[in-house]
N, C-alpha and C positions, 0 to 999 in steps of 0.2 A: 365397604361391601355389606356391612351388617344391615343397613337400611334396606338395601335391595333384597336381602334374604327375607326380611320381615314382610316386605310388600309382596314377594312371591308366595309366601306361606298363606297370605290372606286369600289368595285365589282359591284355596281348597278348604276354607273354613266352612263350618256347617251353615246351611241355608237358614235365612230368617223365616219367621212364621208368616204364613200367607196373609196378605191383605185382602179382606173381604168387606171393606167399607164401601157402601153404595149410597149415592145421593139420588133421591127421587124428586124431580122438579115438575110440578103440575099445579095449576090453579084450582083444580077440583079435588076437594077433600076426599070424595069417594074413591078416586084413583089411588090415593095414598093408602086407603084402607085395603084396597085390592092387593097392592104390592105387599103390605104387611101380612096379609093372609097367605099369599103365594110364597114369599121368601121368609122362612122361619128365622128368627133371631134368638130363640130360646129352645132348649131341648124339649120342653113340655109342649111346644107348639107343633110337634110332629103329628100328634094324634089329630089335631084340628085340620092340619094340612091333608092328612090321609083321607079324612072325611070329605073335605072339599074335592079332592081328586076323584074319589069314588062317586060323588054326586054328579060330577061332570062326565066321567068316562065309564062308570059302572064298575061292578066287581069283576076283577080280572082273574079270580081264582080258577074259573072253569076254562081258561084259555088253553089252546092246544100246546102252547109252549110257555115257559116262564123265562124271564130274563133275570140275570143277577141284579140284586138291588144295590145301587151305589151307596157309598158312605154318605150319610146326610150332611149337607152343607149348611152352615149357619152364617148369617150375614148381619152386619152392623148397619142398620138403615138410618139415614138422616133425611129430613124432609124440608123442601123449600117450595114456596107457592108463587114466586116471581123470579124472573131472570136475574135481576140485580141481587136479590137475596141469595140465589144460588151462587153467583160469582163471589160474594163475600164469604159464604161458607167454604167454598173451595180455597179461597185465599187464606182463611184462618186454618183450615186443615193442613195446607202446605206449610204454613208458618209453624204449626205445632208438630211438624214431621209425622202427621197422620193423614196422608193423602187419600183421596178417594180413588179406588181402582176403576169404578164404573159409575156412569151417570145415565139414568133413564130420563130423557128430556122431552117434555111436551112442546108442541110447536106454538099453539095459540095461547098466549098468557097476557091478555090486555089488562092494564093499559101500558105496561112497560115493554122491556125487550121481549121479542119472541124467541122461540127456542133456537133458531138458526143463528141469530145475532148473539145469543148467550154462548153458544158453542164456539163461535168465532172468537169472541173475547177471551174465553177460558183457554182455548188452544193457543192463543198468542203468547201466553205466559207459561202454560202447563200442557205441553203438547202430547204427553204420554197417557192421558186419561182416556179410557175407552168410553165411547158414546153410543147410546141407542135412542133414536128419534121415535117418539110415540105420538101418533096422530091418527085421526079418523078422516082427515081432509087432505086434499091435494093442494096445499098452499104453495108448495114449491115443487118444481120438477127436479128430477135427479140431477140434471145438468146445471140448474140454477144453484142447487145446494153445493155442488162441487166448485162452482165459480166462487161461492162465498167462503167456503171452509177449506177448499183445496182437495186434491185427490189423496185419499188415505184409506188404509185398511182398518181403521179404528172407528168406523162409523157403520151402524146397522139400523134397519127400520123395523118397527113393531107396530102393527095395525091395531087400532081399537075396534071392537072390544077384544081384550087380550085372550090369547090361548095360554092356559096355565103351563103346559109343557114348554112352549116357546120361551116364556119368561124364565122358567127354571133353567133351560138349556143355555140361554143367553147369559144369565147371571153366572152360572158355573163356568162356562167356556171363557167368557170375557174377563172374569176376575183371575182365572188361571193364566190367561194370555198376558194380562197386566203383570202378574207376578213373575212369569217367565221373562218378560221384557225387562223388568227391574233387575233380575239376577244377571241377565246378559249385559245390561248396561254397567252394573257394578263390576262384573268380570272384566269388561273392556277398560273401565276406569282404573282398576287395580293393575291390569297389565300395562296400560299406558304409564301409570305411576312408576311401576318397576322399571320399564324401559327408560323413563326420564331419569330415574336415580342412577341406573347403570351408565347412561350417556353422560350424566354430569360427572360421575367418577372417572370415566374414561377421558373426558375433556380435561379434568384436573391432572390426570397422569400425563397427558400429552403436553399440557402447559409446563409441568415440572420437567419433563424430558427436554422440551424446547429451551427452557431456561438453562438447564445443564449444558445443552449443546452450544448455547450462546456464550457460556462461560469458558468453554473449552475451545482453544484455538490450536490447530494441529499444523505443524510445519510439513509441507509437502513439496515435492519437486526438487529442482536443483537450485541451490543458493549460490549466487556469485560471491566469491570471497577473494580478497586480495592475497596474493601469494607471499607478499612481503610483510604487511602489517596485520593481516588476518581480519580486516574489517569486512563486513557484509553489506552488499548493496540492497536496499529495500525497494519496494514497488515504486517509490517516488524518486528513484535514482539517487538516493542519498546514502552515503557510506557511514555505517555505524559500527561501533565496537560490538563484538560478539555478545557481551553481557547485556548491552543496551537493546540489541535486537531481540534477544531471547525474552527479556522482560516485557518488551512491547508487543510480542506476538504469541506469547504463551502465558499461562497462569503461574508459571514458575518464578520464584524469586532467586536472584543470583547472589551468592556470598563469595567473597574473595579469600583465597588462601594461596599457599605456595607449594608446588609439587616438589618431590625430592630432587629431581634433576635441576630445576631452577634454583632450589635452595643451594645445591652444591656449586652451581655455576655463578650465581649472583650473590646470594646471601653470605656464603662462606668467605668470599673475597672481601665483601663489605665488612663483615665482622673482623676479619684479619686486619684490615686497615684501621678499624676502630681500636683494636687491641694494641697495635703498634703505636698509635698516637697516645694511648694511655701510658704505655711503657716509657715513652720519651718524656712525658710529664713527670 
């Protein structure tokens, strides 16, 4: 039962640090620069991001209301310029146990795999990664995309040119979604492991009980016994001595002795005869 207790305790352990690793896949170097400016990876990048946001949306200090500023999110960005390269980076990240939580995927990346083909190949092995398709064209209809990658809630669209707030919201929401999904999967895995351990222990107890039951044979019902010789008739209609029957139908071993009455009636007279023969000699 100790293993089961340990597995159950794991369900309530402290949560792991959030995964904020993002892969940017695009054949245009300028797009990578845009993502680097929008999604800060260092604390000192906050000022440059604030400047970029003010340049796009103006100074919001004179707004009629102010919203609480969320805690700044920092991301670990990795860059790929072709679909095959992106696939290899995902494979390596998974092998190093440092998976990507989110991929921003371009559609047109000649001459290799396009974005939809890359997503399809990645999801065949690593289906939990969140995906955002970035495109300025209508290369695929929504129906065709679903036909290739399947119906899923892990796929979103981002139109070029990018809206800064949209990129920030997607990065924040989808990385959090990935982390919540990982915690849920680990919870289920730990729960299944605990159930499996408990089931294995119960099966072991059942086997031990069954083995004990097989070793124990209980005499039940009416036993036909001869009133003259006291033999017992078994299920095969064979008459056995009582000691033979007991040893064959129970786990008991029979030892032979003489009760006081038999001793007086049989052994005393036998000893008396032996004593008389000795006296005559």
